[in-house]
C-alpha positions as CSV (number, residue, x, y, z in Angstrom):
1,M,-13.7,-18.9,-9.1
2,L,-11.8,-19.7,-11.5
3,G,-11.3,-16.8,-13.3
4,N,-10.0,-15.0,-10.3
5,L,-7.2,-17.5,-9.4
6,I,-6.4,-17.7,-12.9
7,G,-6.4,-14.0,-13.0
8,G,-4.4,-13.9,-9.6
9,F,-2.0,-16.3,-11.2
10,I,-1.4,-13.9,-14.4
11,V,-1.1,-10.5,-12.5
12,V,2.1,-12.4,-10.5
13,L,3.6,-13.7,-13.7
14,V,3.7,-10.4,-15.5
15,G,4.7,-8.4,-12.5
16,A,7.4,-10.9,-12.0
17,N,8.3,-10.6,-15.7
18,L,8.7,-6.5,-15.1
19,I,10.1,-6.5,-12.0
20,G,13.6,-6.3,-13.7
21,T,12.4,-3.9,-16.0
22,V,11.4,-2.0,-13.3
23,A,14.6,-2.5,-11.5
24,D,17.2,-1.7,-14.3
25,E,15.0,1.6,-14.6
26,I,15.0,2.9,-11.2
27,K,18.8,2.4,-10.9
28,A,19.2,4.5,-14.3
29,A,17.2,6.9,-12.3
30,Q,19.5,6.8,-9.1
31,D,22.5,7.5,-11.8
32,G,20.9,10.9,-12.5
33,N,21.2,14.3,-10.0
34,V,19.7,12.2,-6.8
35,T,20.7,12.1,-3.9
36,G,20.0,11.7,0.0
37,A,16.5,10.9,1.0
38,S,15.2,10.8,-2.4
39,S,17.6,8.3,-3.8
40,T,16.7,6.0,-0.7
41,I,12.7,6.2,-1.5
42,L,13.7,5.8,-5.2
43,G,15.6,2.5,-4.0
44,L,12.6,1.5,-2.3
45,T,10.5,1.4,-5.4
46,T,11.3,-1.7,-6.5
47,I,10.3,-3.4,-3.0
48,F,7.1,-1.4,-3.1
49,F,6.2,-2.4,-6.6
50,A,7.0,-6.2,-5.6
51,L,4.7,-6.2,-2.9
52,G,1.5,-4.3,-4.9
53,I,2.0,-7.3,-7.5
54,M,2.2,-10.0,-4.6
55,S,-1.0,-8.5,-2.4
56,S,-2.7,-7.7,-5.6
57,G,-2.3,-11.6,-6.8
58,V,-2.9,-12.6,-3.2
59,A,-6.0,-10.7,-3.1
60,L,-7.5,-11.8,-6.6
61,A,-6.6,-15.7,-5.2
62,V,-8.7,-15.3,-2.2
63,G,-11.7,-13.3,-3.5
64,G,-11.8,-16.5,-5.8
65,L,-11.6,-18.7,-3.3
66,R,-13.9,-17.0,-0.9
67,S,-16.7,-16.7,-3.6
68,A,-16.2,-20.5,-3.9
69,G,-17.0,-21.1,-0.5
70,L,-13.2,-22.6,0.3
71,V,-12.2,-19.5,2.8
């Protein structure tokens, strides 16, 4: 249980630290020859990254709480 909770917090912390780097790289990629729908989808990549980090952290935490019988 405690391992899953700590793992969830570590995933969130590492993901939060990487969001700036991901956003910078996405902006650099958009400065190239990317237009239209491709640029829009590329711009949404940062949001999808943040949602993935959040959902994996929550899933690990809930799994730890479920194994302890708290959820």
